[in-house]
N, C-alpha and C positions, 0 to 999 in steps of 0.2 A: 782725412780719412782712415788715420792710422788708430786715434782715440778713440773713434768710436766703433773698431776691429776689439782692441785693449777693451773697453766697456761691453761689450757681446761678453767674452772669457772671462770680465769679473762679475758678470751677471749671473753668471754659469756656477761657478766656484763660492758663491752665496748661498744660490738655491739648495747646493747640495751641501751646506755648515747646513743652511736652516730647518735641511730631513733630519739632518745625523739628530743637531741640538731637540727637535720635537721628541724625536723616537726615546734619544738617552735623558731625559725633562721627564717623559711618561713616566718610562721603563722606574728609573729611580726615584723619581720626589709622587709618582701615581699620581702625577696630577694631569691626567687626563682630562677632566675637565674647563682645566682654564689655559694649555698649553697650547690648545690651537689656535690662540688669538697670535704668535707668534709666526703666522701665517701674512697674514692680516701687516704685522709689522715691518715682515721682510716684504710686501708688498708695496709701503709707503718708502722707506727707503730705494726699492729701488729706483719709483717714481721723481722722488726727492732728487738722486744721483744723476737722474736724464734731465730735469730741470737747471738743474745747476749748471751741466754740460752746455746743454743749449743755450744757455745765455751766451758762455764762454763763443767767442769771436772764433776761436782754434776750431773747435768741437765741428765737424758738417756732416752728419747723417745723409745719407741719400735720401732724398722725396719732403726733410726737416722745411715745412712752413707755419703758415700761421695757425692753422687750424688742428696741426699736433701738438702746436703746444697750448694752444687752448687745451685739447682736451689733455693732454698731460698733466696740465695743470689741476683742470678741474679732476682729475683723476685717485690724486692727490689729494684732494681735499674732503672727497668722499671717500677716503679710507683712511684719512682724519679723524673726520667725524665720524666711521662706525668701529674705530680704535678707542677712543673718548666711550661715546657708550655705553660698549661694553667693559672697557677702561672700571668709570665710573660710575657703571651698575651694577658690578663684583665686587668693590670696595664698599661701594654706601649699602647696598641691597635696597636702593632706593627707584625700581625699576615703573615707578607709578611714575614720576616725575622725570625721570634720564632722555623720556622717546622728545621732549625737547631737544635736545639734540641735534637734531635729523629738521626741527624745522629749523632752527642758527643757520644749520648748513644749506637751506635750500633758499633762507635769504642772502646769504654770502654767495650760494651760487650764480645767481645772474650777474652782482659786481667785481666777481672776479669774471667771468665769460667777454666782458665786454673788459673788460683794460687788459685783455692778453695786448699786446702787439705782435 
């Protein structure tokens, strides 16, 4: 239970840092068109940390069970899909084909859903 409380406090601090970085990069680099992706990365990092902690036997979140674990993994999957889509699309300018990443995510979704214990 203590580790869950620490996780919640770290999560709060992480989001404060992300918001600060958003404004700092936006104002100083004038990169408002792309810097918003930092929020997607932050959400992915949060889900990744949660997944790692849920695998640890010492970590017990109140109400943790299979459906919550499955939901966490699926959230992480779709965050990664969206980040890849925007990242590759902005880097390559190939918006006409990078949407296929969503089809790949849709194909991986049931595999992840079935295999999460």
